[in-house]
C-alpha positions in Angstrom: -22.9 23.9 -62.6 -19.7 24.6 -61.0 -16.7 22.2 -60.9 -13.8 22.7 -58.5 -10.6 21.4 -59.4 -8.1 21.3 -56.6 -4.5 20.3 -56.7 -3.4 17.5 -54.8 -1.4 18.3 -51.7 2.2 17.3 -51.6 3.5 16.5 -48.3 6.5 18.7 -48.4 9.4 18.0 -46.0 10.7 21.0 -44.4 13.8 21.5 -42.4 12.0 22.6 -39.2 10.1 19.6 -39.3 13.4 17.4 -39.7 15.2 19.3 -36.9 12.1 19.1 -34.4 11.9 15.2 -34.9 15.7 14.6 -34.7 15.4 16.7 -31.4 12.6 14.5 -30.2 14.4 11.7 -31.2 17.7 12.4 -29.2 15.7 13.3 -26.1 14.2 9.8 -26.2 17.2 8.1 -26.8 19.1 9.8 -24.1 16.3 9.3 -21.6 16.1 5.6 -22.4 19.8 5.3 -21.9 19.8 6.6 -18.5 16.6 5.1 -17.5 17.5 1.6 -18.5 21.2 1.4 -19.1 23.1 3.7 -16.9 24.4 2.3 -13.7 23.6 4.4 -10.8 26.4 6.2 -9.0 27.0 4.9 -5.4 26.5 7.4 -2.7 29.5 7.2 -0.4 29.6 8.4 3.0 31.5 8.3 6.1 30.3 5.9 8.6 30.1 7.8 12.1 32.5 6.2 14.8 29.5 5.3 17.2 27.6 3.5 14.7 26.5 -0.1 15.7 28.3 -3.1 14.4 27.0 -6.1 13.3 27.5 -7.7 16.6 25.1 -5.2 18.1 22.7 -6.1 15.7 22.9 -9.8 16.2 22.5 -9.1 20.1 19.4 -7.3 19.4 18.0 -9.9 17.3 18.7 -12.4 19.9 16.8 -10.0 22.5 13.8 -9.3 20.3 13.1 -13.1 19.3 9.6 -13.8 18.0 9.0 -16.7 19.9 9.6 -14.9 23.1 7.3 -12.3 22.1 4.5 -15.1 21.2 4.9 -16.9 24.6 4.8 -13.6 26.9 1.8 -13.9 29.2 0.8 -10.2 28.6 0.3 -10.7 24.9 -1.4 -14.1 25.2 -3.8 -12.5 28.0 -5.3 -10.0 25.4 -8.9 -10.5 24.2 -9.1 -10.1 20.4 -12.5 -9.0 18.6 -13.6 -11.8 16.4 -14.6 -11.2 12.8 -18.3 -10.4 12.1 -20.1 -13.4 10.9 -23.3 -13.6 8.9 -22.9 -10.4 7.0 -23.0 -10.0 3.1 -20.4 -8.2 1.4 -21.2 -7.8 -2.2 -21.5 -10.6 -4.9 -19.3 -13.9 -5.0 -18.1 -13.0 -8.3 -18.4 -9.3 -9.2 -17.5 -9.6 -12.9 -20.8 -11.5 -13.6 -23.4 -8.8 -14.5 -26.4 -8.9 -12.1 -29.6 -10.8 -13.4 -32.5 -8.6 -13.9 -36.2 -10.1 -13.6 
């Protein structure tokens, strides 16, 4: 009969392990800071001289009023296709398992 005696393995802390964990933690900390806490820089640009002002946008807003579009006889004369009826699409509750007889 053979009896094998092994020594208990001691978890040694080595310098490369410490350095690699430190680098990993620094990367995570810097990434977290830039993602959650750093305010983004504002991109400033020069507005061109022919850029429409707020008054022009208000004028277009009045021209393209939704009520005038809804009351347009051309749009009201369109025949829309109704939704199909009487068709069965799946089960009422898909989370209930099917009952097998």
